N, C-alpha and C positions, 0 to 999 in steps of 0.2 A: 123904696128907701134903701133895702138891701143893696141892690144892683147899683144905685147911683150914690150912694155913700159909703156905706158898711164893706162891700166887695172891694173896691178899690183900696181902702186901707188895709185889708186883709191880705191883699195880693202884692203889697209892699214888703212883706215879711216872707222869709224862707218858707216853703210850702209844709215841710215836716214840721218846722218849730211853730208855724201858727195853727198846726193841727193839736200840738198838745198844748198851747196856750187856750184855744178854744175848748178843750177838753177840760182842762182846769176851771174855767169860767163858769161851764156847764155843770160842774161836780159841786161848786161852790154854791151857784145858784139853786140847786136841787136840794141843798141842805136848808135854806131858807124856808120858814113855814110858809105854806101856802103858794110857794112860788111854782109847782109843779102843775098846781090847778090853774093858776094864771097861764101858763103856758098852754095848757090844754085849751083854755077859753080862746086864746089868740090862734092857735094852729091846728088844732084839732077838729076834724069835721066828721060827724056821724049821720049816717043815713041808713034804713034797712036794706037799700037797694045793694048798697057797696059789700054787703056780708059775702063772703065765699067760703065754701067747704071744699076742702082738698085732702085727699088721702086720710079721711076721717078727722081731721083737723078744722074747726071754726075759725075765720080770720076776720076780724070785723072791718077790714076793707083790704082792697087787693095791693096796696102800696107798701112795699117792704124795704128796708135798708140792707143794702146788699153786704156781703162780707167784706173785710177788708178796713172798713171805717172804725167799727169798734172791737179791734181784734181780740182783746181781753175781757170783754164783759164788763167796762168799767162805768158804761153809760146807759144800760138797759132801761131803767125807769126814766130818766130825762129825755131819751131819744122816744121812748113811747108815750111821752107827755106833748112830743111835737107831732103827735098823730099817726105814726108809722102803725101798719097793720101786722107788721112782724119785724123782727130784727135777727139777722144772721150774724153770729159771732165767729171769730176767727180770720184766717187759718190758723188753728190751733195744733200744735204737734206735742208729742209725748214730754218732751222735754224744751226748757227755755233754750232760744236762740236768737242771737242778735241780729240776725239778717245780714244783709249784704252793706259794703261800706257806703258811706254817705259822700256825697249828695245821692240821693236815690229817688227823689221825688221831685217832678218838674211840672209846670203849668205850660199850657200851649193856648194863650188867650186868644190868639188868632183862630183857633179852630174849635175852641170850645171843649179843650182835652187836658187830658193829664198823662204823663208817662211815669209809670214806678218801676222801680227795681229793687221792693222792699226785701224780698227773700224769706217770706215766711217769718218775719221778726213777731217774736211773741214770747210771752213769760211762763210758757207751759202749760199743759190742759189743767193741772191741778190748781194752779192760782186762779184760772178762771172759774173751777167749780167752787172755790171760797166764795168768789163774789157772787155767783149765780144762787147759792145758798142764801143770801141777804136781801135778794130782789125782792120789791112788793109789788111791782106790776104784773098784771095776768097776760101782759102781750105774748105773743106767740115768738118763739125764740129757736132759732135753726143752729145747730153746731157744725160748722164747717171745719172739716179735719183734713190734715196732710201727714206727710211725713218729715222727719228731720233730715237735714241737708247731709249731715254724715251717715245717714242709714243708706246702704246699697239699695237698689231697686229689688234685688233678690231677697232682701229682707223686710219690704214696704208694707207688706200686707200686716205684720208684726207690728209697725208703729199705727196703722190705722185702726187695728183692733184697740191697741191700749187706750188710744183717744176716745174711742167708741166707748169702750167700759167705763171708761173716768167720766164721761159726759153723760151717760144712758138717763140716769136718773133726773137731769136738770135740764135737758133740752127736749123739745117737740118732735123736732125732725134732724136726720143729719144729712150733710152734704159731703159726698167723696169728690175732694180736689185733686184733680191729676193733670189740670189745663193751665196752671201759672206757668210763664214762661221764664220765671225769675229763680227757680231752683234747679240747678244743672242736672239734666236727665229726666226730671219728673214727667214732662210731655210723653216720653216714651211709655209710660204706664198707660197711656191712651190706645195703644196697640192692642190688636183683639185678644191675644191669648193672654197677656199679664193682666189687662181690664177685666177680662171675663173672670179670670180667677178671683180677683180683687173682690170684685162685685158681689160674685156667689158666695165668697166667705162673708164680706161683713153682713150680708143678707141673712146668711145662714147664722150668724150672731144674733140678730136681731130678732129672728123667727123663733130663737131658742127662748126668749124671755117670756115673762108672764104677760106683758103688753108689749109687743113688738113696737118699734118705733119706726116711721117710714124711712128709706133710705132712698136719698137722691144722687144724681150725678151731675156734676158741673163740667161742661166742655168747652173748649177752646174754639174762637171762628175760624182759625186757620187750617181747619181740617178740610181734606180731599173728598170729594164726592164718595169715594170708596171707603173712607174711613169713617164717615157718616153712616154709611149703610150698615158698616160692620156694629157701630156703636146702636143701632136701632136692633139689630139683631142680638145683640148683648143685652140690651134693655128689656126684651121679650123673655130671652133665655132665663135670665136671672131673677124675673119678675120683681125689677128696680120699681121703685114706687114714683119716680118723677125725674125730670131733667131741669137743669137750668141753663140757660143758652142765652150770651157767652159770656166766657172770660176776656181779658183784655187781649189784643190782637199784636202780633211782632211786625204787622204790615205797616209802612208808612206813606202809601198811596194816596196821591190827592190832597196833601196837606198844604194849608198855607203858610205854615211856618219855614222859614228858609231853610234850605239844606244844610247850610253851614251850623246853622241853630243845633238843628236835629243830630248833626255828626259830632260837635261838642257834647249833647247830652249823652249820646251813646245808646246802649241797650235797654230794653224796658218793656213792660207791656203797655201799648195805648189804649186809653179809655176814652168815653165822651161822644161826641156827634160824630167824629169820623167812623165811629163803629157803628151807627145807627142802621144803614142799609144791610151792612153784611149780617148783623145780629137778627134783623127781621127776615131775610133769605133764609138763614138757618131754621129759625121757628116755624117758618111757613113750610120748609120741607119736614121738619119733624111732625107738625100736625099732619101733613099728609101721610107720612111713612108709620107712624104709631096709632092713628085713628082718632076719632072724636073725643075720646074720655080720657085719655092719657096725660097726666098733670104734666103742664109745663110752666115752668115760670122765666119769663123774660128779664134781662139786663143787658145794657148796652146802649147808650145815647139818648137815655129818657130826660127830656128836660120840661115837656110841657104836657098837658092832656092830649094834645093831639098826638105827640109820640107815644103816650100810653095807649090810645085808642088805636093807634096802626099796628101795636104790639099785639094786643086783644085780637084785632081784626085779623092776624095773621095766624091767630092760633093760641095766643098765651092766655093762661088761667090767671095769674099773678105777675106783677112786675116788681122789679128792686131798681133801686137808687143808688148811687154815689156821687160819680163825677157831675151828674145833674145837680143833686143836692149842694155840693160845693158852689155850683155856677149860680144856681138859682136862689139859694137860701133857704131856711126852714118853711117858709110859706108855700113852698112848691108842693108839699104833699097835700095841703087843703085845696090848692088850685087843680091839681090833678083829680082829686076826689071828687071835687065839685063839677068838674067837666065829667066826668064817668055818670055822675048821677044823671045831670043834664041829658046826657046822651040816653039814657035809660028811660027818661020821663016819656 
């Protein structure tokens, strides 16, 4: 029903505009007595074999909502009702910022993909904290943090630390985002020296807390083999708790969308089906390089239970959805979880 009737209607509206409309509908629905229970009845699926324990946290199931969908923690309870085992908010920065100029979100339906150049648009970490204080769901929440656009890279560590301190009591784990292609100069922080200092600094802040929170790193799919090798060294040296692979790509190779359309869209990070193969390659490399127990979360081109199993077979412990959720609809979480249970039977 979603792909046959609802998606074609949604796809007639500007992507960012319909995103906000859907948010308002879900927020309104969530306020109706019994509505969230009804959503859980239709979309949630629980089974003992789905439970995962990673870096000391128990996940009801391995299917999470990737960062970028609910940047400002508006829909934690509603998205939990759709069956997600975890929700990653953000990317959040210390100060609110509008992001890049519109239009900045584009569909590539012939490729099952999106291009975005949002630019860390968010209302600031303190606004998200106010909402987190009001949530009722016990779903696992990750805090994806970044630096403000106006902050020079030389002062980036301070921005990450401010966001970390503000969110510390209200999220279950942290993700350091240095891999978005939409903030000028941000990916330079993936280089060995600045990344090593940043990860060591945030880990030190966490370890100094009475109850340290896991700190993960999110990386780009466009890294060279040498850069991936350096990242593995950094993860080990800084005792980072896990890695998320991968963010969006700047590559446009092998797309069905006409070049003229891509040229008209311009820059931005590509997500969805075209990212599937590269994301899996990176995960497979990381599993080999990091050993059998290092926590890896997969994101990139996951639309079906088969896609999820491919990532798990490559070495992922958990998976996250964004573009697949947009294209497949709310039933995708249940379908993937049922597929995982069937595999484990």
